[in-house]
LOVO-985895 format. One record per residue (C-alpha): x, y, z. Coordinates in pm, 1 decimal, decimal comma. Each point is the difference from the previous one (the first is absolute). Example, Ala and Ser with C-alpha at 12.3 -4.5 7.8 and 13.67 -1.06 7.14 Angstrom:
# LOVO-985895
+----------+----------+----------+
|     east |    north |       up |
+----------+----------+----------+
|   1230,0 |   -450,0 |    780,0 |
|    137,0 |    344,0 |    -66,0 |
+----------+----------+----------+
This chain:
# LOVO-985895
+----------+----------+----------+
|     east |    north |       up |
+----------+----------+----------+
|  -2578,5 |   4428,6 |   2471,1 |
|   -313,7 |    186,3 |     47,6 |
|    -53,9 |    356,5 |    120,9 |
|   -273,4 |    202,1 |    103,5 |
|     -1,2 |    398,6 |    143,5 |
|   -152,6 |   -119,5 |    353,4 |
|    227,8 |     63,3 |    297,6 |
|     35,4 |    101,4 |    345,3 |
|    197,8 |    314,7 |    121,3 |
|    336,9 |   -122,7 |    103,1 |
|     -6,0 |    190,5 |    340,9 |
|   -350,4 |   -194,3 |     40,6 |
|    165,5 |   -398,0 |    -27,0 |
|    323,3 |    122,3 |    200,3 |
|   -274,3 |    122,5 |    296,6 |
|   -175,3 |   -324,0 |     27,1 |
|    322,3 |   -227,4 |    -46,3 |
|    126,5 |    221,1 |    318,2 |
|   -299,3 |    -60,6 |    209,5 |
|     53,8 |   -363,5 |    -95,5 |
|    385,4 |     -2,7 |     98,7 |
|    -46,4 |    125,1 |    305,7 |
|   -267,0 |   -200,4 |     90,5 |
|     27,0 |     41,9 |    386,0 |
|     52,1 |    376,0 |    -33,9 |
|   -331,2 |     29,7 |   -211,4 |
|   -189,5 |   -218,9 |    276,7 |
|     64,1 |    223,3 |    286,8 |
|    -81,2 |    341,6 |   -168,2 |
|   -280,1 |   -129,4 |   -118,4 |
|   -135,4 |   -145,0 |    342,1 |
|    213,1 |    135,6 |    236,2 |
|    111,1 |   -119,9 |    333,6 |
|    -97,6 |   -335,6 |    -97,7 |
|    204,3 |    -34,8 |   -302,6 |
|    282,1 |    125,9 |    232,8 |
|    -99,0 |   -306,9 |    282,4 |
|     36,4 |   -251,0 |   -288,8 |
|    318,9 |    109,1 |    -78,5 |
|    145,7 |     19,9 |    352,4 |
|   -154,8 |   -323,9 |    139,2 |
|     54,4 |   -274,6 |   -272,2 |
|    250,0 |     58,7 |   -323,8 |
|   -211,4 |   -369,5 |   -151,8 |
|   -323,3 |    213,2 |      2,4 |
|    135,4 |    125,1 |   -328,7 |
|      7,3 |   -318,0 |   -199,3 |
|   -166,4 |    -43,6 |   -298,1 |
|   -313,9 |   -173,9 |     25,7 |
|    -64,9 |   -315,5 |    -36,9 |
|     27,7 |   -145,3 |   -388,4 |
|    202,2 |    317,2 |    -46,4 |
|    346,4 |   -105,5 |   -105,3 |
|    287,5 |    107,8 |    213,4 |
|    274,1 |     15,7 |   -290,7 |
|     18,9 |   -115,9 |   -336,5 |
|    383,5 |   -119,1 |     52,1 |
|    -70,7 |   -351,3 |     15,2 |
|   -253,6 |    -60,8 |   -318,9 |
|    237,0 |    251,4 |   -180,3 |
|    309,8 |   -200,9 |     63,5 |
|   -192,0 |   -296,9 |   -137,8 |
|   -161,2 |    157,5 |   -304,7 |
|    284,4 |    265,1 |   -127,4 |
|    270,5 |   -265,4 |   -151,8 |
|   -321,7 |   -118,0 |   -251,3 |
|      0,2 |    360,2 |   -135,2 |
|    158,6 |     88,7 |   -268,3 |
|    107,9 |    352,8 |   -197,3 |
|    -64,4 |    -23,2 |   -385,4 |
|    203,3 |    228,5 |   -207,7 |
|    -36,1 |     -7,3 |   -399,2 |
|    215,0 |    117,8 |   -269,3 |
|   -103,4 |    106,8 |   -362,0 |
|    138,3 |    230,1 |   -275,4 |
|   -289,7 |    236,8 |   -170,4 |
|     55,6 |    186,6 |   -284,4 |
|     67,6 |    372,2 |     51,5 |
|   -217,3 |    257,6 |   -246,9 |
|    285,1 |    184,6 |   -198,6 |
|    -46,7 |    382,0 |     23,8 |
|    -45,0 |    185,9 |   -333,0 |
|    347,8 |    153,6 |   -169,0 |
|    -68,8 |    338,7 |   -107,2 |
|    275,0 |     26,0 |   -285,6 |
|   -123,0 |   -407,3 |   -135,7 |
|   -328,1 |    195,0 |    -68,0 |
|    171,3 |    285,3 |   -125,6 |
|    142,5 |   -266,6 |   -281,5 |
|   -328,5 |   -172,0 |    -33,0 |
|   -170,1 |    311,0 |    -42,6 |
|    220,6 |    145,2 |   -297,0 |
|     65,4 |   -323,1 |   -156,1 |
|    359,8 |    -35,3 |     91,8 |
|    202,7 |   -301,9 |    155,4 |
|    -15,6 |    -63,9 |    329,6 |
|    420,1 |     50,8 |    101,0 |
|    147,0 |   -395,3 |    137,6 |
|    -84,6 |    -22,4 |    331,2 |
|   -343,4 |    168,8 |     20,2 |
|   -350,8 |   -183,7 |    -68,4 |
|   -129,3 |   -383,1 |     88,7 |
|    202,4 |   -133,5 |   -260,6 |
|     30,6 |   -402,8 |    -39,8 |
|    310,2 |     38,9 |    167,3 |
|   -117,4 |    218,5 |    287,8 |
|    -98,0 |   -228,3 |    321,1 |
|   -299,1 |     81,2 |    225,6 |
|     58,6 |    163,9 |    277,1 |
|   -120,1 |   -208,3 |    316,2 |
|     46,4 |     35,7 |    426,8 |
|    -71,5 |   -252,2 |    238,4 |
|   -295,4 |     43,2 |    213,3 |
|   -128,4 |   -255,8 |    304,3 |
|   -222,3 |    -47,7 |    305,0 |
|     33,4 |   -117,0 |    375,9 |
|   -271,7 |   -162,1 |    153,1 |
|   -121,7 |   -290,1 |    242,0 |
|   -104,3 |   -364,6 |    -48,6 |
|     49,3 |   -328,8 |    302,0 |
|     73,1 |   -303,3 |    -88,8 |
|   -247,1 |   -280,5 |     26,8 |
|    180,3 |   -357,9 |    -46,4 |
|    315,5 |   -107,2 |    117,5 |
|    128,2 |    -47,3 |   -393,9 |
|     -4,3 |    377,2 |    -59,7 |
|   -374,2 |     94,1 |   -160,8 |
|    -26,8 |    380,2 |     50,4 |
|   -329,4 |    217,3 |     40,1 |
|    -20,1 |    361,6 |    -88,0 |
|   -180,6 |    237,2 |   -227,8 |
|    -27,0 |     -0,4 |   -371,9 |
|     16,3 |    365,6 |    -46,2 |
|    423,1 |     -6,3 |    157,6 |
|     94,1 |   -265,6 |   -283,5 |
|   -215,0 |    149,1 |   -283,3 |
|    181,3 |    180,8 |   -287,1 |
|     82,7 |    361,9 |     20,9 |
|   -308,1 |     76,5 |   -321,1 |
|   -264,3 |   -231,7 |    239,7 |
|     75,6 |   -270,6 |   -231,1 |
|    217,7 |   -307,4 |    -19,0 |
|    246,0 |    -38,7 |    310,4 |
|    314,5 |    141,6 |    101,7 |
|    350,6 |   -156,7 |    -51,8 |
|    147,0 |   -130,0 |    343,7 |
|   -172,6 |    -77,6 |    297,1 |
|    231,6 |    -30,1 |    328,9 |
|   -180,9 |   -144,9 |    346,6 |
|    234,9 |    145,1 |    314,8 |
|    -67,0 |   -207,6 |    326,2 |
|     23,2 |    195,1 |    333,6 |
|    338,4 |   -158,0 |     10,8 |
|    127,8 |    171,4 |   -317,4 |
|     56,1 |   -281,4 |   -170,2 |
|   -133,1 |     51,3 |   -344,6 |
|   -196,8 |   -241,5 |   -303,9 |
|     -6,6 |    117,6 |   -336,2 |
|   -407,5 |    -91,3 |    -79,3 |
|   -214,2 |   -166,8 |   -252,4 |
|   -327,1 |    130,4 |    -80,4 |
|   -250,0 |   -336,1 |     48,7 |
|   -262,7 |    200,4 |    -76,3 |
|   -249,2 |    355,4 |      9,4 |
|   -361,3 |     61,6 |     25,6 |
|    -64,4 |    391,9 |    -93,2 |
|   -362,3 |    -82,4 |    147,5 |
|     91,7 |    -31,1 |    333,5 |
|    357,0 |    176,4 |      6,9 |
|    178,0 |   -330,2 |     95,6 |
|    317,3 |   -107,9 |   -144,3 |
|    174,3 |   -341,7 |    141,0 |
|    425,6 |    -57,9 |    -45,8 |
|    200,2 |   -279,0 |     60,5 |
|    320,8 |     -5,0 |    160,7 |
|    253,1 |   -293,4 |     15,4 |
|     44,4 |   -105,8 |    376,4 |
|    -76,4 |   -257,9 |    222,9 |
|   -107,2 |     16,7 |    405,9 |
|    -66,6 |    397,4 |    -88,0 |
|   -240,3 |    171,1 |    261,5 |
|   -374,7 |     -4,3 |    -44,6 |
|   -366,6 |    150,9 |     86,0 |
|   -301,4 |   -211,2 |    -32,4 |
|   -332,3 |    150,3 |   -154,8 |
|   -290,3 |    131,9 |    298,1 |
|   -377,4 |     38,1 |    -31,9 |
|    -92,4 |    337,5 |    -42,2 |
|   -331,6 |    -90,4 |    -10,2 |
|     16,2 |    -11,6 |    360,9 |
|    154,3 |    287,1 |     33,8 |
|   -238,4 |    297,3 |    163,3 |
|     49,8 |    387,1 |     29,2 |
|    194,7 |     67,7 |    280,1 |
|    205,3 |   -284,9 |     25,3 |
|    396,1 |     47,8 |     24,6 |
|    236,7 |    -37,9 |   -303,6 |
|    356,2 |     30,4 |    -93,4 |
|    148,1 |    117,9 |   -289,9 |
|    396,7 |    -69,0 |   -121,8 |
|    153,8 |    154,6 |   -311,6 |
|    217,9 |    161,6 |   -201,1 |
|   -144,9 |    450,8 |     42,4 |
|    253,9 |    217,2 |   -213,1 |
|    266,9 |   -295,5 |    -51,4 |
|     63,9 |     26,8 |    334,2 |
|    -26,0 |   -389,4 |     82,9 |
|   -210,5 |   -212,5 |    262,3 |
|   -214,1 |    243,5 |    185,4 |
|   -277,2 |    -82,2 |    239,3 |
|   -308,8 |    182,5 |     57,4 |
|   -312,3 |   -101,2 |    200,1 |
|   -337,7 |     96,7 |     37,2 |
|   -394,0 |   -125,6 |    -61,4 |
|   -179,8 |    -79,2 |   -277,7 |
|   -216,0 |    310,9 |    -51,7 |
|   -253,6 |   -125,1 |   -283,5 |
|    -67,4 |   -301,5 |   -187,6 |
|   -113,3 |    -59,3 |   -364,1 |
|    132,6 |    353,7 |    -43,2 |
|   -112,4 |     52,0 |   -385,2 |
|     25,3 |    280,2 |   -265,1 |
|    377,0 |     41,3 |     23,1 |
|    140,0 |   -189,7 |   -338,2 |
|   -316,3 |     22,1 |   -228,5 |
|      4,8 |   -366,3 |      7,9 |
|   -323,6 |   -180,8 |     82,7 |
|    128,2 |   -332,8 |    -13,8 |
|    299,6 |     91,8 |    290,5 |
|   -121,0 |    307,2 |    134,5 |
|     10,9 |   -110,9 |    338,4 |
|    216,3 |     79,8 |    252,7 |
|     94,4 |    -44,0 |    370,0 |
|     71,2 |    382,7 |    113,0 |
|    219,6 |     18,4 |    279,7 |
|    148,7 |    317,1 |    199,5 |
|    347,6 |   -183,0 |     19,6 |
|    254,1 |    231,2 |   -170,1 |
|    -16,3 |    -90,3 |   -410,8 |
|    286,7 |    200,5 |   -225,3 |
|    141,5 |    -30,9 |   -305,2 |
|    200,9 |   -319,6 |     -2,9 |
|   -232,4 |   -189,0 |    217,0 |
|   -173,1 |   -123,8 |   -332,1 |
|      5,4 |   -384,7 |     -2,7 |
|     72,9 |    -46,7 |    392,5 |
|   -243,8 |   -191,2 |    220,6 |
|   -200,7 |    144,8 |    237,8 |
|    -17,2 |   -272,0 |    304,1 |
|   -247,9 |   -149,3 |    266,0 |
|     74,2 |    -28,2 |    372,4 |
|     85,7 |   -381,5 |    -62,5 |
|    267,3 |    135,5 |   -289,5 |
|   -219,4 |   -125,0 |   -318,2 |
|      8,1 |    171,0 |   -279,8 |
|   -359,4 |    169,1 |    -48,5 |
|     38,7 |    273,1 |   -254,2 |
|    273,0 |    148,4 |   -243,5 |
|     76,5 |    360,4 |     18,2 |
|    -73,1 |    232,4 |   -312,8 |
|   -142,1 |    280,0 |     35,6 |
|    -24,1 |    341,1 |    197,2 |
|   -220,6 |    252,7 |    -14,1 |
|    191,6 |    355,4 |     76,5 |
|     50,2 |    366,2 |   -168,3 |
|    375,9 |    -47,3 |    -13,0 |
|     38,6 |   -374,3 |    -10,6 |
|    114,1 |    -35,4 |    368,7 |
|   -189,0 |   -178,8 |    224,6 |
|   -294,2 |    185,1 |    210,1 |
|   -151,8 |   -325,2 |    135,5 |
|   -185,4 |   -145,2 |   -282,6 |
|    192,2 |   -276,1 |   -112,9 |
|   -155,1 |   -250,1 |   -259,2 |
|     69,2 |   -423,7 |    -19,9 |
|   -145,0 |   -230,6 |   -265,0 |
|   -188,7 |   -286,5 |    263,6 |
|    159,4 |   -345,8 |    -25,7 |
|   -315,5 |   -140,6 |   -109,9 |
|     20,7 |    183,8 |   -314,0 |
|    375,9 |    -47,7 |    -36,9 |
|     76,3 |   -344,1 |     85,4 |
|   -244,1 |   -177,2 |   -271,4 |
|    204,4 |    252,5 |   -258,1 |
|    383,4 |    -74,0 |    149,3 |
|   -142,6 |   -402,1 |    -11,3 |
|    -78,1 |     12,5 |   -373,5 |
|    336,5 |    175,3 |   -102,7 |
|    150,5 |   -293,6 |    212,2 |
|   -113,7 |   -244,5 |   -216,4 |
|     91,0 |    215,3 |   -316,0 |
|   -398,8 |     68,4 |    -42,2 |
|   -188,1 |    298,7 |   -109,2 |
|   -184,7 |    122,8 |    301,0 |
|   -393,0 |   -109,0 |    -61,6 |
|   -267,5 |    258,4 |    124,8 |
|   -360,5 |     37,6 |   -150,6 |
|   -100,5 |    227,0 |   -282,3 |
|   -362,5 |    149,0 |   -115,5 |
|     84,0 |    183,0 |   -279,5 |
|   -152,1 |    349,6 |     62,5 |
|     81,3 |    372,7 |    104,6 |
|   -145,3 |     78,5 |    330,3 |
|    -92,9 |    338,3 |    172,8 |
|   -118,6 |     84,4 |    347,7 |
|   -312,4 |    106,5 |     95,9 |
|     28,5 |    358,1 |    121,8 |
|   -246,1 |    220,7 |     83,2 |
|   -158,7 |    178,0 |   -297,9 |
|     32,6 |   -374,8 |   -231,3 |
|   -188,6 |    -89,0 |    337,3 |
|   -286,4 |    245,9 |    -18,9 |
|    -30,5 |    -37,8 |   -371,9 |
|    -36,6 |   -394,5 |     17,4 |
|   -216,6 |     11,5 |    308,2 |
|    235,9 |   -213,1 |    207,9 |
|    239,8 |     41,1 |    316,3 |
|    330,0 |    130,9 |    -50,7 |
|    309,0 |   -189,6 |     91,8 |
|   -201,8 |   -311,3 |    -67,6 |
|     98,8 |   -189,1 |   -295,5 |
|    215,9 |     75,3 |   -335,9 |
|   -160,0 |    119,9 |   -355,2 |
|    158,6 |   -157,9 |   -298,7 |
|    114,8 |    243,8 |   -216,5 |
|    144,4 |   -222,8 |   -262,6 |
|    -20,8 |   -373,7 |   -104,8 |
|    299,7 |   -192,8 |   -128,6 |
|   -150,1 |   -228,7 |   -298,2 |
|     85,7 |   -314,7 |      5,9 |
|    109,3 |    -30,6 |    389,7 |
|   -252,9 |   -119,3 |    282,2 |
|   -227,8 |    231,2 |     61,3 |
|   -101,5 |     77,7 |   -386,3 |
|    -73,7 |   -378,1 |     12,6 |
|   -212,2 |     22,9 |    300,2 |
|   -188,2 |    312,0 |   -124,5 |
|    113,5 |    273,9 |    212,5 |
|    -70,8 |    289,6 |   -244,4 |
|    132,5 |    334,0 |     66,6 |
|   -171,8 |    253,5 |    259,9 |
|   -116,2 |   -344,0 |    260,0 |
|    131,1 |     76,4 |    354,4 |
|    148,7 |   -297,2 |    127,8 |
|   -181,4 |     -5,4 |    380,3 |
|    197,1 |   -360,5 |    120,6 |
|    273,9 |   -263,7 |   -102,0 |
|    -83,2 |   -372,6 |    112,4 |
|   -213,7 |    153,8 |    284,4 |
|    217,4 |    226,5 |     99,5 |
|    -62,1 |    400,6 |     -1,4 |
|    122,9 |    247,8 |   -200,0 |
|    169,0 |    257,8 |    206,3 |
|    284,4 |    231,7 |    -77,4 |
|    228,2 |   -257,8 |    213,5 |
|   -147,1 |   -301,9 |   -142,1 |
|      9,1 |    137,1 |   -377,5 |
|    -87,2 |   -208,6 |   -311,3 |
|    419,1 |    -58,5 |   -106,0 |
|     71,3 |   -157,8 |    352,7 |
|   -287,4 |   -221,2 |     59,0 |
|     11,3 |   -114,8 |   -389,9 |
|    386,2 |    -20,1 |     46,8 |
|     16,5 |   -193,8 |    324,7 |
|   -239,3 |   -236,7 |   -201,5 |
|    192,7 |   -336,4 |   -163,4 |
|     -4,6 |     10,1 |   -348,5 |
|   -282,8 |   -196,6 |   -175,4 |
|   -237,2 |     44,8 |    286,3 |
|   -388,1 |     73,9 |    -29,6 |
|   -132,1 |    251,5 |    220,9 |
|   -295,0 |    192,2 |     21,1 |
|     -9,9 |    389,8 |    -83,1 |
|   -278,7 |    186,2 |     87,7 |
|    -37,7 |    310,2 |   -181,4 |
|   -258,5 |    292,8 |    -70,2 |
|   -141,3 |     82,2 |   -318,7 |
|   -252,7 |    254,7 |    -73,6 |
|    -54,3 |     22,6 |    353,5 |
|    -87,3 |   -384,6 |     28,0 |
|    193,6 |   -208,6 |    204,7 |
|    153,7 |   -330,3 |   -241,2 |
|    185,6 |   -297,7 |     85,3 |
|    290,7 |   -129,4 |   -234,1 |
|    220,5 |   -311,6 |    -32,3 |
|    353,9 |    125,3 |    -77,2 |
|    313,8 |   -240,3 |    -63,2 |
|    313,0 |    184,8 |    144,1 |
|    260,9 |     -4,8 |   -282,0 |
|    390,6 |     28,9 |     12,0 |
|     97,8 |    360,3 |     35,3 |
|    255,7 |     95,6 |   -308,6 |
|    320,4 |    157,8 |     96,3 |
|     78,3 |    360,2 |     59,4 |
|    128,3 |     36,3 |   -369,3 |
|   -339,2 |   -160,8 |   -140,5 |
|   -211,6 |    207,9 |    204,1 |
|    186,9 |    339,6 |   -143,8 |
|    -37,0 |   -103,4 |   -305,8 |
|   -415,8 |    -67,9 |     61,1 |
|    -32,0 |    392,9 |    147,8 |
|    169,7 |    152,6 |   -287,6 |
|    -71,6 |    359,9 |    -58,0 |
|   -169,6 |    189,7 |   -261,1 |
|    165,6 |    264,8 |   -184,3 |
|     35,3 |    359,8 |    116,6 |
|   -263,1 |    287,7 |   -124,1 |
|    112,0 |    177,4 |   -311,0 |
|   -175,9 |    277,0 |    121,0 |
|   -206,3 |    109,5 |   -351,0 |
|   -265,3 |   -211,7 |    -38,0 |
|   -223,5 |    149,9 |    230,9 |
|     49,3 |    393,5 |   -136,9 |
|    -40,1 |    263,7 |    226,1 |
|   -141,5 |    -64,5 |    309,6 |
|   -397,2 |     16,2 |     40,3 |
|    -77,8 |    209,0 |    335,2 |
|   -180,6 |   -188,4 |    223,4 |
|   -374,3 |    110,9 |     20,7 |
|   -134,0 |    162,9 |    271,7 |
|   -200,0 |   -215,1 |    267,1 |
|    174,3 |   -311,1 |   -185,5 |
|   -108,4 |   -290,8 |    289,2 |
|    392,8 |   -172,4 |    -15,2 |
|    224,3 |    304,4 |   -125,4 |
|     33,7 |   -144,6 |   -371,6 |
|    -57,2 |     95,4 |   -302,5 |
|     -5,0 |   -333,4 |   -258,8 |
|     14,7 |    -48,6 |   -347,0 |
|    -71,2 |   -375,2 |   -186,2 |
|    312,4 |   -165,9 |   -108,5 |
|     96,3 |    -21,2 |   -358,5 |
|    238,2 |   -143,9 |   -214,7 |
|    244,2 |    284,3 |     32,2 |
|     15,5 |     20,8 |    348,6 |
|     50,1 |   -352,7 |     46,0 |
|    295,1 |     11,3 |   -186,9 |
|    158,2 |    276,0 |    129,9 |
|    -34,5 |    -98,2 |    403,5 |
|    131,9 |   -372,9 |   -134,1 |
|   -323,3 |   -201,6 |    117,0 |
|   -146,0 |   -351,5 |   -111,2 |
|   -152,0 |    -21,2 |   -324,4 |
|   -360,9 |     62,9 |     52,6 |
|     -0,2 |    109,1 |    342,6 |
|   -295,5 |    139,0 |    115,2 |
|   -103,3 |    320,0 |    247,2 |
|     20,9 |    392,7 |     48,4 |
|    293,5 |    148,7 |     11,1 |
|     71,6 |    291,8 |    257,7 |
|     70,1 |    335,1 |   -234,5 |
|     34,2 |    224,1 |    361,4 |
|     -6,7 |    -37,1 |    373,6 |
|   -127,5 |    255,6 |    241,7 |
|    276,0 |     21,9 |    230,0 |
|   -199,6 |     91,2 |    317,8 |
|   -229,1 |   -313,4 |    -59,7 |
|     18,5 |   -391,6 |    144,0 |
|     83,3 |   -168,7 |   -302,1 |
|    328,6 |    249,7 |    -17,6 |
|    107,5 |    -72,3 |    350,4 |
|    -55,1 |   -368,8 |    -72,8 |
|    271,9 |     45,0 |   -300,5 |
|   -235,5 |    -72,7 |   -279,2 |
|    183,8 |    266,1 |   -286,4 |
|    -72,4 |    139,6 |   -377,4 |
|     54,5 |   -309,8 |   -237,7 |
|   -144,7 |   -302,1 |    229,1 |
|   -278,4 |   -195,6 |    -92,8 |
|   -262,5 |    -89,7 |    178,2 |
|   -190,8 |   -331,1 |   -109,7 |
|   -251,8 |    -26,3 |    266,8 |
|   -185,7 |    123,5 |    262,7 |
|   -150,8 |   -167,3 |    265,2 |
|     51,9 |   -330,2 |   -182,7 |
|   -170,5 |    119,7 |   -330,7 |
|    191,5 |     50,3 |   -310,9 |
|    -31,3 |    328,0 |   -154,0 |
|     95,3 |    128,2 |   -341,1 |
|   -169,7 |    369,3 |      3,6 |
|     23,6 |    308,3 |    253,6 |
|   -380,2 |    -87,4 |      9,2 |
|     72,1 |   -339,4 |    128,6 |
|    200,2 |    114,9 |    264,9 |
|   -269,9 |    286,5 |    115,2 |
|   -223,8 |   -261,9 |     -8,7 |
|    133,3 |   -244,3 |    242,3 |
|    107,9 |    299,6 |    230,8 |
|   -381,4 |     66,5 |     -1,6 |
|    -52,9 |   -329,5 |     94,3 |
|    221,1 |    -17,0 |    306,0 |
|   -141,9 |    302,4 |    114,1 |
|   -350,2 |   -154,9 |      1,3 |
|    131,4 |   -252,3 |    215,4 |
|    105,9 |    210,9 |    267,0 |
|    404,1 |    -35,0 |    -95,3 |
|    219,2 |    240,8 |      7,2 |
|    281,5 |   -128,7 |   -205,0 |
|     67,8 |   -193,4 |   -265,2 |
|    201,0 |   -297,4 |   -135,7 |
|    222,6 |     99,7 |   -315,9 |
|    193,7 |   -229,4 |   -105,0 |
|    274,4 |    206,7 |   -175,1 |
|    298,5 |   -102,9 |   -292,1 |
|    283,8 |    232,2 |     53,7 |
|    252,7 |     97,1 |   -254,9 |
|    258,8 |   -237,1 |    181,7 |
|    -66,9 |   -299,6 |    191,3 |
|   -348,1 |   -255,1 |     49,2 |
|   -342,8 |    110,2 |     28,5 |
|   -102,4 |     69,7 |    370,4 |
|   -295,4 |     81,9 |    189,9 |
|    -65,3 |    352,8 |    155,9 |
|   -290,0 |    118,7 |    221,5 |
|    -66,9 |    332,0 |    -68,3 |
|   -264,5 |    251,7 |    204,5 |
|   -284,1 |    134,1 |   -165,1 |
|      1,1 |    428,7 |      0,8 |
|   -325,3 |    103,5 |    183,7 |
|   -237,9 |    213,2 |   -239,9 |
+----------+----------+----------+
């Protein structure tokens, strides 16, 4: 589950809760005599307003039997601690005494580990939905050794993993049974901020626990760094460790979300729980049930948002569009003619924003569909036609984004002091064969290498370090420090306060960085 450092003091939360629980008393204090009169004249005056549930009991009694606990087990290797006596004998050429060391006859030490979470049954014959991270192996790869599904009546069933999808963090299990209680999918596209929801799950392994609240936000992003599925329903219903995989219900008793994450400084609920919306989850589960890999659109680009400095360097509005950082050869974007440095503004007529990202729009476009993509290239609008491809597996994507070699530290020599008044706070020098080899760069890499950084510069603030390679400035290729200076002067004449650098770090892919130009 995800965590941040944002939180409220406990006393503040307690005070609000107390005022709500003691609604009649708090009303009397606030309104004086009028509050006392209401309390004396009519007990029914404090009944909930129309539309607010008087109780969740009937709904819970109907739904709770279909909500299950997920228990997993796995044996993992335990790293063996070094034996000082073994090291002594090896160092001085002696034989390791019998029973010492890791000989062929010695068995590796393992221990049993597991996880507890939640899930829900979606068919009478025992298909169960849960989160993938509950059944994923401890090393982040593969699956656990065994999964047990426990119903609300304590009956246990061994479960078979039908399919799992890392990108959406969803998994489908199967237990053998008949006439099992099950729940239906709802329509999360009709959910509104302020709607009542209830969550049922297994927090901290306590078994069936029911919490209620409202939808606090929709399409909440920036949580999992997965643009294709990073659109959560946020709720203030208590979601804790162990609720993962459990259902979020609307007031009709339909599943509109799968509880998957929380934002908290401690791991305990602070009123920010997150659920995968049913609109994203159901197609994935349906595909897994058919034995198919979930299909989602793919463009084949690396993207980054338009922050204030990048927007200033390009002369466009911030938080509108996304910048193409890299192009994957042979994929849809490359075939359509997209280029590094293009800004994608619209996909199939929909504006690209922090909520409607390119990754989300493309991932939810049927594979093979041809869509218009509106871009800005060198300050001019352009429309391209793109045939959406099939998103590769997570393993294939990981291979595509392989990291470079680490800096060996000697090729650049001693640090060159930054010249006083340097426009970007950087010292630069041309690349040569020795530097390219030492930094593990591709043969024929172009650009200039950073030999030192003014720690007080904006470039340092943006993370630029010694050994980084500047490939282009404002989308103009640079091969010498003079090229960089010329591009900066051109930006100054155009009235720009920053320039857009394409930077190759010592590890990882190229990225665009907007860097302020120092005042003269």
